[in-house]
N, C-alpha and C positions, 0 to 999 in steps of 0.2 A: 430299541437300544437306549442305553444311557450314555450321555456324553460327559457325565460327571464321574471321572475316574482319576486316580492319582498316577503320576509319573515320577519315578525315582531313578537316580543314577545307579549303575551297577556297583559302584564303590561306596555308595552311601549306606549308612547303618540301618539296621532293621528298626531301630528306634525312630529314625527319620522317616522311614517308610510308613510306620504305624501312624505317625503324626500327620503325614501327607494324606493317608487314607481317611483319617478322622476329619481333617479339614475339607476334603472333597466329599465327605459323606458316602464313601464307597467301601466296598468289602474287598477290594483288590487294588493293586498298584502294578502298572506296567513298568518293567525294568528296562531302561534304555542305556545304550552305550553310544555316546555321541548323540546322533539323532535317530539311531536305529533301535527298534524294540528287540530285546533279546530274551525276555522271559516275563514271568508274572509271579507276584507274591499275593497270597490270599490271607484272610484272617486265620483260616485253618492252618496254613503254613506257620504263621507266627505262634499260634497256640501250641501246635504239636511239635514243631521243630526247634522252637526257642524256649517258650515257657515250660513245657513239659520236660524238656531236656535240661532245664536249669541253667540255660545260657544267659548271658547279659546282652540285651538288645543293642546297647551302644557299642558292643565289641564284635558284632557279627555283621558282615556286609550283605547287601541285597543279593549279590551274585552267588553267595554261599547258600542261600535259602530258596531262591527262585526255582520255579519249574520252567524248563526250556525244552524245545522252542515254544514261543508264544503261538498258539493256534489261532488262526484267523479265518474270517469269512467275509466276502465282499458284500457291501451294503445292498447290492442288487439281488442277492440270493434270497430264496424263499425261506419262510419260517421252517418249513418242512426240512429243508437242507440243513439249517442250523441245528435243529433237533436231531436229525440223523447223524450229523458229524459229531455232536456231543455224545450221543449214545455209542457210536462206533469207537470213539477214542476214550470213553469212560471219563469225560471231563464235564465240568459244570459251567464253564465260561468260554466265550470266544471273543476275540478282539474283532471289531467290525472295521473294515478298511474301505477307503475310497482312494482310487489311484495309488494303491500301495501304502498309503499312510493310515495309521490307526486314528479313527474318528469317534469310536465309541466302544462300548462293551455290551454284550448280551449274555444274560445268565439264564440257566435252566429255571431257577426259581422265579425270576422276573417274568419269563414267558408264561409260566403257569399261573402266576398270581396277578399279572397285569401291572406290576409295579415298575413300569419303564417310562422313560421320557416320551417316547413315541409309541403309542399303542397301535399295534397292527392287527386288523381283523384277520381271521384265518379262513377265508372263503376257499382256499386251496384244499381244505380238508373235506369239503363237501363233495359228494359224488352222487350220481343218479340213484344209487342203491341206499344212500344214507350218508353218514359222516364217518370218514375213515380215520383211524388212529394213526398219527404220524410216527409212532414208535413201532407198532407191530402190524398195522394194516387192518386190524379188526374193524368191522363196520357196525356202527350203532345207528339206531333208528331216529335219534334226536340229538341235538347239541347237548342237552342235559345229560343224556345217557353216556355220550362220549366223554363229557367232563368227569362224570363219576368213574368211568372205566380208567381214564388216565390217572386220576387221583388214586384209585385203589390198586391198580395193576402196576403202574410205572413210577409212582411217587411214594410207594410204601404205605399207602393208606394214611397219609399225613393230614388229610382233611383240608388241604389248601383250596381246592376248587369247590368242593361241596356241591357238585352238580350245577354250578353257576357259570355259564359260558361267558358272562361279562368279565370274569376273572382271567380270561385268556389274554 
């Protein structure tokens, strides 16, 4: 998970959200009302819902653009659970919680490329028969083969993993 993510108030402008994301070096901002997280704004939201629509970022509030509710997963959950939840919900990000409080973010891309603050090995994917795909359950005979399978089948052949398990 990455603990560097932006937080913005629901009434703050999208301009403010974009600046907070830039400052945090993140691609998302958790939208809060008081101390409670109520949604999320991503770079894609800003690009598609504001820029492409010709709106003025200083005149649109975070609550008008955010996706809600904010989907979460407890920090004790397994990587397989996070991947499964993202796949089921058709989302790319989950807020990671500890005792009900958001402490980080995990993204599909970061899990695939290994670009996270805390790199988690994926031994849970190993089985006596080989290495099971967390998305579809297909079993590969090596970590490299599993990496290629995930890359080509589930990530649209983007070449992010290139058969290199160290990018998990």
